[in-house]
C-alpha positions as CSV (number, residue, x, y, z in Angstrom):
1,M,0.9,-54.3,-49.2
2,R,4.3,-55.5,-50.5
3,K,5.5,-51.8,-51.1
4,F,4.7,-50.7,-47.7
5,K,6.5,-53.4,-45.9
6,R,9.7,-53.0,-48.5
7,F,9.2,-49.0,-47.5
8,C,9.1,-49.6,-43.3
9,V,12.7,-52.6,-44.0
10,Y,14.7,-49.6,-46.2
11,G,13.2,-47.1,-43.7
12,V,14.6,-49.2,-40.5
13,L,17.9,-49.4,-42.4
14,V,18.1,-45.8,-43.3
15,W,17.6,-44.6,-39.9
16,T,20.3,-47.3,-38.5
17,G,22.9,-46.3,-40.6
18,L,21.9,-42.7,-39.8
19,T,21.7,-43.2,-36.0
20,S,25.3,-45.0,-36.0
21,A,27.0,-42.4,-37.6
22,Y,27.1,-40.2,-34.8
23,A,29.4,-41.6,-32.6
24,D,29.2,-40.8,-29.0
25,Y,31.6,-38.9,-27.2
26,A,34.5,-41.1,-25.0
27,K,37.8,-40.4,-23.1
28,G,40.5,-40.0,-25.7
29,T,38.3,-37.9,-28.4
30,T,39.0,-34.8,-29.9
31,M,37.7,-31.7,-31.6
32,F,38.7,-29.2,-33.2
33,Q,36.3,-26.2,-34.4
34,I,36.9,-22.9,-36.2
35,Y,34.1,-20.0,-35.3
36,G,32.9,-16.7,-36.7
37,G,30.0,-13.9,-35.7
38,G,29.3,-10.8,-33.7
39,A,30.6,-9.2,-30.9
40,A,29.7,-6.5,-28.7
41,L,31.6,-4.8,-26.1
42,G,30.3,-3.5,-22.3
43,G,32.9,-0.4,-21.5
44,R,32.2,2.7,-21.3
45,Y,33.5,6.2,-21.0
46,R,33.1,8.3,-17.7
47,Q,32.2,12.1,-18.7
48,P,29.9,13.6,-16.4
49,G,26.0,14.6,-17.6
50,V,26.6,12.4,-21.1
51,V,24.2,9.9,-21.9
52,D,25.2,5.8,-22.1
53,D,25.0,5.6,-25.2
54,D,27.3,8.4,-26.2
55,Q,29.6,6.8,-23.9
56,E,30.2,3.4,-25.4
57,M,33.2,2.4,-26.6
58,A,32.6,0.9,-29.6
59,D,29.7,-0.7,-31.7
60,G,28.8,-4.2,-32.3
61,G,31.7,-5.6,-34.4
62,G,33.0,-9.1,-35.7
63,V,34.7,-12.3,-33.8
64,I,36.1,-14.9,-35.4
65,G,38.1,-18.0,-33.6
66,G,39.3,-21.3,-33.1
67,Q,38.8,-24.3,-30.3
68,F,40.5,-27.5,-29.5
69,L,39.3,-30.1,-26.9
70,Y,40.0,-33.5,-25.5
71,F,37.5,-35.5,-23.7
72,T,38.8,-36.7,-20.2
73,S,35.5,-38.7,-20.2
74,E,32.7,-38.7,-22.5
75,S,31.0,-35.6,-20.7
76,L,34.1,-33.5,-19.6
77,A,36.4,-31.9,-22.2
78,V,39.2,-29.8,-21.7
79,G,41.3,-27.6,-23.8
80,F,41.9,-23.9,-25.3
81,D,40.1,-21.4,-27.4
82,I,41.7,-18.2,-28.8
83,S,39.5,-15.5,-30.7
84,H,40.2,-12.1,-31.9
85,A,37.3,-9.1,-32.1
86,D,37.4,-6.1,-34.1
87,F,34.4,-3.7,-33.2
88,D,33.0,-0.9,-34.8
89,D,33.7,2.7,-34.8
90,H,31.1,4.2,-32.5
91,E,30.7,8.2,-33.3
92,S,29.5,11.1,-31.3
93,S,29.3,14.8,-31.3
94,H,28.5,14.9,-27.4
95,L,31.0,13.0,-25.6
96,L,32.7,16.1,-25.2
97,T,32.0,19.5,-25.9
98,N,32.0,20.7,-29.0
99,R,34.0,17.9,-30.9
100,F,32.9,15.1,-32.6
101,T,34.5,11.8,-31.4
102,K,34.9,8.3,-33.0
103,S,35.7,5.6,-30.6
104,S,37.3,2.2,-31.9
105,A,38.6,-1.0,-29.9
106,D,39.5,-4.7,-30.5
107,N,40.4,-7.5,-28.5
108,T,42.4,-10.4,-28.3
109,T,41.8,-13.5,-26.0
110,G,43.0,-17.0,-24.9
111,L,42.0,-19.2,-22.2
112,A,41.9,-22.5,-20.8
113,I,38.8,-23.6,-21.0
114,V,36.5,-26.8,-19.5
115,R,33.3,-28.0,-20.8
116,L,30.9,-30.2,-19.9
117,S,28.6,-32.2,-22.7
118,Y,25.9,-34.2,-23.9
119,P,27.7,-37.1,-25.0
120,K,25.4,-39.2,-27.8
121,G,23.2,-38.3,-30.6
122,H,22.5,-35.8,-33.4
123,V,22.0,-32.8,-30.9
124,R,25.0,-32.3,-28.4
125,P,23.9,-29.4,-25.8
126,Y,26.8,-28.3,-23.5
127,I,28.4,-25.3,-21.1
128,E,31.3,-24.1,-20.6
129,G,33.9,-22.4,-18.6
130,G,36.9,-20.3,-19.2
131,L,40.1,-18.7,-17.7
132,G,42.7,-17.0,-19.5
133,V,44.0,-13.2,-20.5
134,H,43.0,-11.1,-22.9
135,H,44.4,-8.2,-24.6
136,T,42.0,-4.9,-25.1
137,G,43.1,-1.8,-27.5
138,L,40.7,1.6,-27.0
139,N,41.6,4.8,-29.6
140,L,39.9,8.1,-29.1
141,E,40.1,10.2,-32.3
142,G,38.3,13.7,-32.3
143,T,37.8,16.9,-33.8
144,P,36.5,20.8,-33.6
145,I,32.6,21.3,-34.5
146,N,30.2,24.0,-34.5
147,G,32.8,26.9,-35.7
148,T,35.4,26.0,-32.7
149,T,39.3,25.3,-32.8
150,W,41.7,23.4,-30.8
151,S,42.3,26.0,-28.0
152,D,46.2,26.0,-28.0
153,T,46.5,26.1,-31.6
154,G,43.4,27.7,-33.0
155,T,43.3,24.8,-35.8
156,T,40.9,22.0,-36.9
157,E,43.1,18.9,-37.3
158,N,42.2,15.3,-35.9
159,R,43.4,14.5,-32.8
160,T,44.2,11.4,-30.9
161,L,42.6,11.5,-27.4
162,L,43.5,8.3,-26.4
163,D,45.4,5.2,-27.8
164,D,46.2,2.9,-25.3
165,G,45.6,-1.0,-24.7
166,Q,45.3,-2.8,-21.4
167,I,46.5,-6.9,-20.8
168,G,44.2,-8.7,-17.9
169,L,42.4,-11.6,-16.8
170,A,39.6,-12.7,-19.2
171,L,36.4,-15.1,-17.6
172,E,34.2,-16.8,-19.6
173,G,30.6,-18.7,-19.3
174,A,29.4,-20.1,-22.6
175,V,26.6,-21.9,-23.7
176,G,26.0,-23.8,-27.2
177,T,24.8,-26.9,-29.0
178,H,27.0,-29.0,-31.4
179,I,24.8,-31.1,-34.2
180,F,26.2,-33.5,-36.2
181,F,25.7,-34.5,-39.9
182,T,28.6,-37.4,-39.6
183,E,30.4,-38.9,-37.2
184,R,33.1,-36.4,-37.6
185,V,31.7,-33.3,-39.1
186,F,29.6,-30.9,-36.9
187,V,28.3,-27.4,-37.5
188,G,27.1,-25.4,-33.6
189,I,26.4,-22.3,-31.9
190,E,27.4,-20.7,-28.7
191,L,27.1,-17.6,-26.8
192,K,29.7,-16.5,-24.4
193,I,29.9,-13.7,-22.1
194,L,33.4,-12.3,-21.0
195,A,34.3,-10.5,-18.2
196,L,37.9,-8.5,-19.1
197,A,39.3,-7.1,-15.8
198,G,42.9,-4.5,-16.5
199,K,44.2,-1.3,-15.5
200,E,42.4,2.0,-16.8
201,F,43.1,3.1,-20.1
202,E,45.1,6.8,-19.9
203,P,44.5,9.7,-22.1
204,T,46.8,11.3,-24.3
205,S,47.6,14.9,-23.4
206,A,45.7,15.9,-26.3
207,G,43.3,14.0,-24.4
208,V,43.9,15.2,-21.1
209,H,43.6,18.9,-22.2
210,E,40.1,18.1,-23.5
211,G,39.0,17.3,-20.1
212,L,39.0,13.2,-21.3
213,L,38.3,10.8,-18.1
214,S,40.3,7.5,-18.3
215,P,37.4,5.3,-19.2
216,R,36.0,2.4,-16.4
217,R,38.1,-0.2,-15.4
218,G,37.3,-3.5,-16.9
219,T,35.3,-4.5,-19.9
220,S,33.0,-7.4,-20.9
221,E,32.6,-8.7,-24.4
222,A,29.2,-10.9,-25.3
223,V,29.7,-13.5,-28.3
224,L,27.3,-14.4,-30.4
225,G,28.9,-17.0,-32.7
226,L,28.5,-20.3,-35.4
227,M,31.1,-23.1,-35.8
228,L,32.4,-25.8,-37.5
229,G,34.2,-28.7,-36.5
230,L,35.6,-31.9,-36.3
231,G,35.9,-34.6,-34.1
232,F,38.8,-37.2,-34.4
């Protein structure tokens, strides 16, 4: 019985110590976090008669970024987010007739963000919105296949059919949660959706000769990231 009482007392002390380790958010709290994870680009080419899978601008890739936040109240924070995504090549033998194509893309985004967080406890979910700018680059390379050649030279070398970038407005919506291990150190997970506006990507003269149309205006990006952060 004495051991049981001692165990209960120790348990209460440990629980009290743990719960007091997670400082609540308050006005003036600042937070810095870095994150990395997977990203998917939503843009497509628009070649007539070609299935959507062959129209993809790029396959899924990786993203890395950082955020800084300042709490104006116990639940509301403002700050900025900077990230870069590099997407894997998307290969197709059907985007253009008798051409093997390889499409690649990358994206850099800077956002002013506003976050509404649950301010207490070990686990703290949040929602977030942001507005800023992005630069998205797109490249398409092509090579003749099936015994064909380039019609203007009769050769079979690799050619750049599109190599262009766009700067435009970026709009963000995100949900996530932080898990605090100490008063200052936390990890988290976040799902972010970005709408990326911009001009049309323009094909090179070689791309125009092959009948490549300008891809659809504007793209989107989805990011699922894991983060490590510090509050102070």
